[in-house]
C-alpha positions in Angstrom: -32.3 8.3 -8.7 -32.2 10.9 -5.9 -28.7 11.2 -4.4 -26.5 13.1 -2.0 -22.9 13.9 -2.9 -20.0 13.8 -0.4 -16.7 15.2 -1.6 -14.6 18.1 -2.9 -14.0 20.1 -6.0 -11.5 17.7 -7.6 -14.3 15.1 -8.1 -17.1 17.5 -9.0 -17.0 15.7 -12.4 -18.6 12.7 -10.7 -21.5 14.8 -9.5 -21.9 16.4 -12.9 -22.0 13.0 -14.6 -24.8 11.8 -12.4 -26.8 15.0 -13.0 -26.2 14.7 -16.7 -27.7 11.2 -16.6 -30.9 12.6 -14.9 -30.2 11.8 -11.3 -31.5 14.4 -8.8 -29.1 16.0 -6.3 -30.6 16.6 -2.9 -27.7 17.7 -0.7 -23.9 18.3 -0.8 -21.5 17.4 2.0 -17.9 18.7 1.9 -15.2 19.7 4.4 -12.9 22.6 5.1 -10.1 22.8 2.5 -6.6 21.7 3.2 -3.6 21.0 0.9 -4.6 17.3 0.7 -8.4 17.5 0.8 -8.6 20.3 -1.8 -11.0 23.2 -2.4 -14.7 23.2 -2.2 -15.3 26.5 -4.0 -16.9 24.9 -7.1 -19.1 22.7 -5.0 -20.2 25.7 -3.0 -21.0 27.7 -6.1 -22.9 24.8 -7.7 -25.0 24.2 -4.5 -25.8 28.0 -4.3 -26.7 28.1 -8.0 -29.0 25.1 -7.7 -30.4 26.0 -4.3 -29.0 22.7 -2.8 -28.1 22.5 0.9 -24.4 22.4 1.6 -22.9 21.0 4.8 -19.3 21.3 5.9 -19.6 19.6 9.2 -18.8 15.9 9.4 -21.6 13.7 8.2 -23.4 12.0 11.1 -26.1 9.4 11.5 -28.7 12.1 12.0 -27.8 13.4 8.5 -28.5 10.0 7.0 -31.9 10.0 8.7 -32.6 13.4 7.2 -31.6 12.2 3.8 -33.9 9.2 4.2 -36.7 11.6 5.1 -36.3 13.5 1.9 -36.4 10.3 -0.2 -32.6 10.0 -0.9 -31.7 6.7 -2.5 -28.0 6.9 -3.0 -25.0 8.4 -1.1 -22.1 9.1 -3.5 -18.7 9.7 -1.9 -15.7 10.9 -3.7 -12.7 12.3 -1.7 -13.8 12.7 1.9 -11.6 12.7 5.0 -14.1 11.1 7.4 -15.6 7.6 7.8 -19.2 7.4 6.7 -21.5 6.2 9.4 -23.4 2.9 8.9 -25.9 3.9 6.2 -27.8 0.6 5.7 -30.7 1.4 8.0 -31.4 4.7 6.1 -30.5 4.4 2.4 -30.8 1.7 -0.2 -27.3 2.4 -1.7 -23.9 4.0 -0.8 -20.8 3.9 -3.0 -17.4 5.5 -2.9 -15.2 6.5 -5.8 -11.7 5.6 -4.6 -8.4 6.7 -6.3 -6.7 3.3 -6.6 -7.1 -0.1 -8.3 -8.7 -1.8 -5.4 -7.9 -4.0 -3.5 -4.4 -2.3 -3.9 -4.1 1.1 -2.3 -6.8 1.2 0.3 -6.4 4.2 2.6 -6.7 8.0 2.7 -4.3 9.2 0.0 -2.7 6.5 -2.2 -1.5 8.9 -4.9 1.9 9.4 -3.3 2.7 5.7 -3.0 1.5 5.1 -6.5 4.5 7.1 -7.7 7.0 6.2 -5.0 6.4 2.5 -5.7 6.8 3.0 -9.4 3.4 1.7 -10.6 3.1 1.8 -14.4 -0.7 1.6 -14.4 -3.4 2.9 -12.0 -7.1 3.1 -11.7 -10.1 4.6 -9.9 -12.6 2.2 -8.4 -16.3 2.5 -7.5 -17.1 0.3 -4.5 -19.9 -0.3 -2.0 -19.3 1.4 1.3 -19.0 -1.1 4.1 -17.6 -1.2 7.7 -14.0 -1.3 6.6 -11.9 1.3 4.9 -12.3 0.9 1.1 -13.1 -2.8 1.5 -16.6 -3.0 -0.1 -17.4 -5.0 -3.2 -16.3 -3.2 -6.4 -18.9 -2.2 -9.0 -16.5 -1.1 -11.7 -13.0 0.5 -12.2 -11.4 2.7 -14.8 -7.7 2.0 -15.6 -5.1 4.3 -17.1 -1.3 4.3 -17.7 1.4 5.9 -15.5 5.0 6.6 -16.6 8.3 8.0 -15.3 7.1 11.6 -16.0 4.0 11.5 -14.0 3.8 13.9 -11.0 1.4 14.3 -8.1 -0.4 16.9 -10.2 -0.7 14.9 -13.4 -1.9 11.8 -11.5 -4.5 14.0 -9.8 -5.8 15.1 -13.2 -5.8 11.6 -14.6 -7.8 10.4 -11.6 -10.3 13.3 -12.1 -10.8 12.4 -15.8 -11.0 8.6 -15.0 -13.6 9.3 -12.2 -15.8 11.2 -14.6 -15.6 8.4 -17.2 -16.3 5.8 -14.5 -19.2 7.7 -13.1 -20.8 7.9 -16.5 -20.5 4.2 -17.0 -21.7 3.4 -13.4 -24.8 5.6 -13.6 -25.9 3.9 -16.9 -26.0 0.4 -15.3 -26.1 1.2 -11.6 -28.6 -1.5 -10.5 -26.9 -4.2 -12.4 -23.4 -3.2 -11.3 -24.6 -3.1 -7.7 -26.0 -6.6 -7.9 -22.9 -8.0 -9.6 -20.3 -6.2 -7.5 -17.2 -8.2 -7.0 -16.0 -9.0 -3.4 -12.4 -7.8 -2.9 -9.4 -10.0 -2.2 -7.3 -9.3 0.9 -5.5 -6.4 -0.7 -3.3 -3.7 0.8 -4.0 -0.7 3.1 -1.7 2.2 2.6 -1.6 4.7 5.5 -1.2 8.4 5.1 2.3 9.3 3.8 4.9 10.1 6.5 7.2 13.0 7.1 10.1 10.7 6.5 8.8 9.7 3.1 8.5 13.4 2.3 12.0 14.2 3.4 14.8 14.5 0.9 18.0 12.7 2.0 21.2 13.8 0.1 22.8 10.5 0.8 20.1 9.0 -1.5 20.4 8.6 -5.3 19.2 11.1 -7.8 16.7 8.6 -9.1 15.1 8.3 -5.6 15.1 12.1 -5.0 13.5 12.7 -8.4 10.8 10.2 -7.6 10.1 11.9 -4.3 9.8 15.3 -6.0 7.4 13.9 -8.5 5.3 12.1 -5.9 4.8 15.1 -3.7 4.7 17.8 -6.4 3.1 21.0 -5.2 2.7 19.5 -1.7 6.5 20.0 -1.3 9.2 18.1 0.5 11.5 18.7 3.4 15.3 18.4 4.0 18.2 19.9 6.1 20.9 22.3 5.1 23.8 23.0 7.5 21.8 21.5 10.4 18.6 23.6 9.8 15.3 22.3 8.6 13.9 23.4 5.3 10.6 23.2 3.5 11.3 22.6 -0.2 8.6 23.9 -2.6 10.5 23.6 -5.8 13.6 21.6 -6.6 15.4 19.5 -9.3 18.1 16.9 -9.3 20.5 15.6 -11.9 23.3 12.9 -12.0 27.0 13.8 -11.9 30.3 12.5 -10.7 32.0 14.2 -7.7 33.9 13.4 -4.5 31.9 15.8 -2.3 30.2 15.0 1.0 26.5 14.4 0.6 24.6 17.5 1.6 27.5 19.9 1.1 26.9 23.2 -0.7 28.2 23.1 -4.3 26.8 26.3 -5.7 24.8 29.3 -4.5 22.9 31.6 -7.0 20.4 34.0 -5.5 17.9 32.0 -3.5 19.0 28.7 -5.2 21.2 26.2 -3.3 22.8 23.3 -5.1 23.8 20.5 -2.8 25.8 17.3 -3.5 23.8 14.1 -3.3 25.0 10.5 -3.6 25.4 10.4 -7.4 24.7 13.9 -8.5 23.2 17.2 -7.4 20.1 18.6 -5.8 19.0 22.2 -6.5 16.7 23.8 -4.0 15.1 26.6 -6.0 12.2 27.6 -3.8 12.5 26.9 -0.1 12.2 28.3 3.4 13.6 27.5 6.9 11.4 25.8 9.4 11.4 25.5 13.2 12.8 22.4 14.8 9.4 20.7 14.9 9.3 20.6 11.1 10.7 17.1 10.7 10.3 13.8 12.6 13.2 12.3 14.6 13.5 9.7 11.8 14.4 12.2 9.2 18.0 12.0 8.0 20.2 14.9 8.9 22.5 16.2 6.2 
């Protein structure tokens, strides 16, 4: 099969699995790197090494026509911020590797909610691309376990590994899986996480704060200290009895602040002040 790949570095394993199975790469589409979308340095290096065209601009209908002109058969999407134009007049197939157990977790970035909502299993799904967001019929999925120790970063790694396993399985039986793809049930669409969900509230429980810290990981969180907004890059929390007002300063050691929370303590170990625009009006003041 001749294919084009649309994605970023974290799912380069999907591309590598297809090439290992003998599929021919014609073009790579990516996007400018952000904290959420991730790097494209590996994709850029791979494209240069193999003399494959690389495009960072948003994929357009004209690009689909160009792919058709070069004999492209399949568009493979894995982590892309933009909606794919209607491809059906140009290519025989187009699939997306989505990081959730569809039909649950449709949307741009379901990883955060997977942890915030306490899921104990997760999956990546390969589905046909249709007019809706992540609503196309599912070719196959790869499931794996989650537990109370998983973080944003470990979930990312589990998804990358599962995507590579899934891609290997899909490429081996692609035509049959495409024919037998299962129509999704109604499912759930999860919008992009909000600033409020990313904000630590010291009137919350230690359990809730710990879950937020795990869910956002290296993306960081936000909070307030003495009326000022703070970006929290590293923090920890533990239970403990006290009669202190939530958000009050308990201990100060170097750059570390220990604050009282509802049933314990929150230690801000790496943080910085932000201007007033840093949090939404819905964020709780401490």
